[in-house]
C-alpha positions in Angstrom: -12.0 19.7 -20.9 -14.4 21.9 -18.8 -11.7 22.4 -16.1 -8.1 22.9 -15.9 -5.9 19.6 -16.0 -2.5 19.8 -14.5 0.0 17.1 -15.0 2.1 17.3 -11.5 5.0 14.6 -11.9 7.6 15.1 -9.3 10.1 12.1 -10.7 11.6 11.2 -7.4 8.6 9.5 -5.5 10.3 6.0 -6.1 13.1 7.4 -4.0 10.9 9.1 -1.3 12.0 12.2 -2.9 10.2 15.5 -1.8 9.2 17.1 -5.3 5.4 15.4 -5.0 5.2 16.9 -1.6 6.3 20.4 -2.9 3.8 20.2 -5.6 0.6 19.9 -3.3 2.2 22.3 -1.2 2.4 25.2 -3.7 -1.3 24.3 -4.7 -2.5 24.7 -0.8 -0.5 27.8 -0.5 -2.1 29.2 -3.5 -5.6 28.1 -2.2 -6.0 26.1 -5.0 -8.2 23.1 -4.2 -8.2 20.2 -7.2 -11.7 18.8 -7.6 -10.3 15.5 -8.3 -6.6 14.0 -8.2 -5.6 10.8 -9.7 -2.1 9.2 -9.2 -0.9 5.8 -9.9 -1.9 2.8 -8.2 -4.8 0.3 -9.0 -5.2 -1.6 -12.4 -7.3 -3.8 -14.4 -6.4 -7.3 -12.6 -7.8 -10.7 -12.7 -9.0 -12.8 -10.1 -8.6 -9.8 -7.4 -9.3 -11.9 -4.6 -9.0 -15.7 -4.2 -12.7 -16.4 -4.2 -13.6 -13.8 -6.7 -13.0 -15.4 -10.3 -13.8 -12.2 -12.3 -11.5 -9.2 -13.5 -12.1 -6.0 -11.6 -10.7 -2.3 -12.0 -9.4 -1.5 -8.8 -9.6 2.0 -7.9 -7.4 3.0 -4.8 -9.3 5.5 -2.2 -6.6 5.8 0.2 -2.8 4.2 0.8 -1.5 2.7 3.9 1.1 4.7 5.7 4.8 3.8 5.5 7.9 3.3 7.7 11.5 2.6 7.8 13.2 1.1 11.0 16.5 0.0 11.7 17.2 -2.4 14.3 20.5 -2.5 16.1 22.3 -4.9 18.4 25.9 -4.7 19.5 28.2 -6.7 21.5 31.8 -6.6 22.5 33.3 -8.7 19.2 36.3 -10.8 19.6 37.5 -13.5 18.1 34.6 -16.5 16.5 36.3 -19.2 18.7 35.0 -18.4 22.1 31.8 -16.5 21.6 29.5 -15.3 24.2 26.0 -16.5 25.1 24.5 -14.1 23.1 26.3 -12.3 20.1 24.9 -9.6 18.2 23.9 -11.3 15.1 22.0 -14.0 17.2 20.3 -10.9 19.3 18.9 -9.4 16.2 18.0 -12.5 14.9 16.0 -13.5 17.9 14.4 -10.0 17.9 13.4 -10.6 14.0 12.0 -13.8 15.1 10.0 -12.5 17.7 8.3 -9.9 14.9 7.3 -12.6 12.9 5.9 -14.7 15.2 3.8 -11.6 16.8 2.4 -9.8 13.5 0.2 -6.7 14.4 -3.5 -7.4 14.9 -5.8 -8.0 11.4 -8.9 -5.6 11.1 -11.2 -5.1 8.5 -11.6 -1.6 7.2 -14.8 -0.2 5.6 -12.9 0.0 2.3 -12.4 -3.4 2.1 -15.9 -4.2 3.3 -17.0 -1.9 0.2 -15.0 -3.9 -1.9 -16.7 -7.1 -1.1 -20.1 -5.5 -1.4 -19.0 -4.5 -4.7 -18.1 -8.1 -5.6 -20.8 -10.0 -4.5 -23.2 -9.2 -7.1 -20.8 -10.6 -9.8 -19.9 -13.7 -7.7 -21.5 -17.1 -8.0 -22.7 -20.1 -6.1 -20.1 -20.4 -3.0 -18.1 -17.2 -3.9 -21.1 -15.2 -3.4 -22.6 -16.9 -0.2 -18.9 -16.5 1.1 -18.8 -12.5 0.2 -22.0 -12.0 1.6 -20.9 -13.9 4.9 -17.9 -11.6 4.9 -19.2 -8.6 4.1 -21.4 -8.9 7.3 -18.8 -9.9 9.8 -15.8 -7.3 9.8 -14.0 -9.8 12.6 -14.3 -12.7 10.4 -13.3 -10.8 7.1 -10.1 -10.3 9.2 -9.4 -13.6 10.3 -10.1 -14.8 6.9 -7.9 -12.6 5.1 -5.1 -12.9 7.5 -5.1 -16.4 7.3 -5.0 -16.3 3.2 -1.7 -14.8 3.5 0.1 -12.1 0.9 -2.1 -9.6 -0.4 -5.0 -10.6 1.4 -3.3 -10.6 4.6 -1.5 -7.0 3.9 -5.2 -5.6 3.3 -6.2 -6.3 6.8 -3.2 -5.6 8.7 0.0 -3.5 9.7 3.1 -5.7 7.8 6.4 -5.7 8.9 9.1 -6.7 6.2 13.0 -7.0 6.9 14.4 -5.8 3.8 18.3 -5.2 4.6 21.0 -6.9 6.9 24.2 -6.2 8.1 26.8 -7.5 10.5 30.2 -8.6 10.6 33.3 -8.1 8.5 35.2 -11.6 8.7 34.3 -15.1 8.8 36.1 -15.8 12.0 35.8 -12.2 14.1 32.4 -11.7 16.0 30.5 -8.8 14.7 30.4 -5.8 16.9 27.0 -4.5 15.5 24.6 -5.9 13.5 22.0 -3.8 11.9 18.6 -4.6 10.0 16.2 -2.5 8.2 12.4 -3.0 8.4 9.7 -1.6 6.1 6.4 -1.2 7.5 3.0 -0.4 5.7 0.7 1.0 8.4 -3.1 -0.3 8.3 -6.0 2.4 8.3 -6.1 3.1 12.1 -2.7 2.6 13.0 -0.2 5.6 13.6 3.4 5.6 13.2 4.2 6.3 17.5 1.8 3.5 18.3 3.3 0.7 15.9 7.1 2.0 16.9 6.3 1.1 20.7 4.2 -2.2 19.3 7.6 -3.2 17.7 9.3 -2.5 21.1 6.9 -4.6 22.8 7.4 -7.7 20.6 10.8 -7.5 20.6 11.5 -7.5 24.4 14.8 -6.7 24.4 16.3 -3.3 25.8 19.8 -4.4 24.1 18.1 -3.9 20.8 18.0 -0.2 19.6 14.6 0.2 17.7 15.1 3.5 15.6 12.6 5.3 13.5 14.4 6.4 10.2 11.2 7.8 8.4 7.3 7.1 8.6 4.3 8.6 7.5 0.6 7.7 9.0 -1.9 6.4 6.7 -4.2 8.6 4.7 -7.8 9.5 4.8 -10.2 7.5 2.6 -11.9 9.1 -0.3 -15.6 8.6 -0.7 -17.0 5.7 -2.9 -19.8 6.9 -4.9 -18.6 10.9 -5.1 -19.1 12.7 -8.3 -15.5 12.2 -8.8 -15.4 8.4 -8.3 -18.3 8.1 -10.4 -16.3 9.7 -13.4 -13.6 7.0 -12.9 -15.8 4.3 -12.9 -17.4 5.8 -16.1 -13.8 6.0 -17.6 -13.4 2.5 -16.9 -16.5 1.3 -18.5 -16.0 3.1 -21.4 -12.6 1.5 -22.2 -13.4 -1.8 -20.4 -17.2 -2.4 -21.1 -18.8 -3.9 -18.5 -15.9 -4.3 -16.1 -16.4 -4.5 -12.4 -15.2 -1.8 -10.7 -14.1 -1.6 -6.7 -12.4 0.1 -4.0 -9.3 -0.6 -2.1 -6.6 0.7 0.4 -3.6 0.7 -1.7 -0.2 -1.0 0.1 2.3 0.9 -1.7 3.3 4.5 -1.2 2.6 7.2 -4.2 2.8 11.0 -4.0 -1.0 11.1 -3.9 -0.7 11.1 -0.1 0.5 14.7 0.0 -2.8 16.2 -1.5 -5.2 14.2 1.2 -4.8 17.1 3.7 -6.8 19.7 1.3 -8.2 17.8 -1.5 -11.8 16.1 -1.1 -11.4 13.3 -3.9 -7.9 11.5 -4.5 -7.8 8.4 -6.1 -5.0 5.9 -7.4 -5.8 4.1 -10.7 -3.5 3.3 -13.6 -5.5 2.2 -16.5 -3.6 -0.8 -17.5 -4.2 -4.5 -17.5 -2.0 -6.0 -14.9 -3.1 -9.8 -14.6 -0.7 -11.7 -11.7 2.4 -12.4 -13.9 2.9 -8.9 -14.7 2.3 -7.4 -11.2 5.0 -9.9 -9.9 7.5 -8.0 -12.3 6.9 -4.4 -10.8 10.4 -3.2 -9.5 11.6 -6.9 -10.6 12.9 -8.2 -13.5 11.7 -7.4 -17.0 9.2 -4.8 -15.7 6.9 -4.2 -18.7 3.6 -3.0 -20.0 2.2 -4.9 -22.8 1.5 -2.6 -25.9 -2.1 -3.7 -26.7 -3.4 -2.5 -22.8 -1.8 1.2 -23.6 -4.6 1.8 -26.2 -6.9 0.8 -23.2 -5.4 3.4 -21.0 -5.6 6.1 -23.8 -9.6 5.4 -23.8 -9.6 5.7 -20.1 -8.1 9.1 -20.1 -10.3 10.4 -22.8 -13.2 9.3 -21.0 -12.1 10.9 -17.9 -11.1 14.5 -19.7 -14.2 14.5 -21.8 -16.0 14.0 -18.7 -14.8 16.6 -16.4 -17.9 18.9 -15.1 -17.2 22.5 -15.6 -15.8 24.7 -12.7 -13.0 26.8 -11.6 -10.9 24.3 -9.8 -8.5 21.8 -11.5 
């Protein structure tokens, strides 16, 4: 390669470890600014949007923020034969129901609009007309994606997902405490403090404590069309000739977020073919990568390494 290439793997990102942050901070402390940072993230997917029926290589240009929040409700407890008007579990359940009924506002960010623009030339018939209409109206885009639910909805709003519940120790004893853990992914433009306040407004119950466990704001968006972007897009073309390439704002968290503060071009792409049935196995039963797609990944990285322009930075 024409530049130094550094493999910076912390090994503990999945458990929110500090290794990735420490590596990035060591580069910043030495005044070393990488020309390009590539982490895991997007992949080659089939039908990336409900009205786009062609495969595409999705390159992440940023990632949503992440928060872990704990909701805690308490009550005196006692025997279950004489429950009070509002139990700890009942109060917590009401709070969770209020959060589900009042999701955060949907907004179309500039990366999503750029994605629609990239897909429009390849779409046909009604799909092309739909993309053209959405690209011209961010408000309509937000409304449509929110109604679609699932992954499309997560592209346009901050999401709230209860992931853990605890309360009670016996079948006939009132729980003195009920606790729920929430996992939130913050859309571009939202901030941890504002989202925390938004949770409290939606719950509307001072007897339910809303505690921030940890949180990080969304990252900036790396530029689409930069020399680094073009290098990755060309490498996709080398491994998958004719493949459509589109930007997106990643919904999961990676160690790449630690580099945005000082690196100009931070992207997320795993050169693998990941159709819907394989994406559903991520962090689930039988998570796997088919052997044939690994060869494509090798071609991608060969194209990246041989296509790097000269320079002193990594």
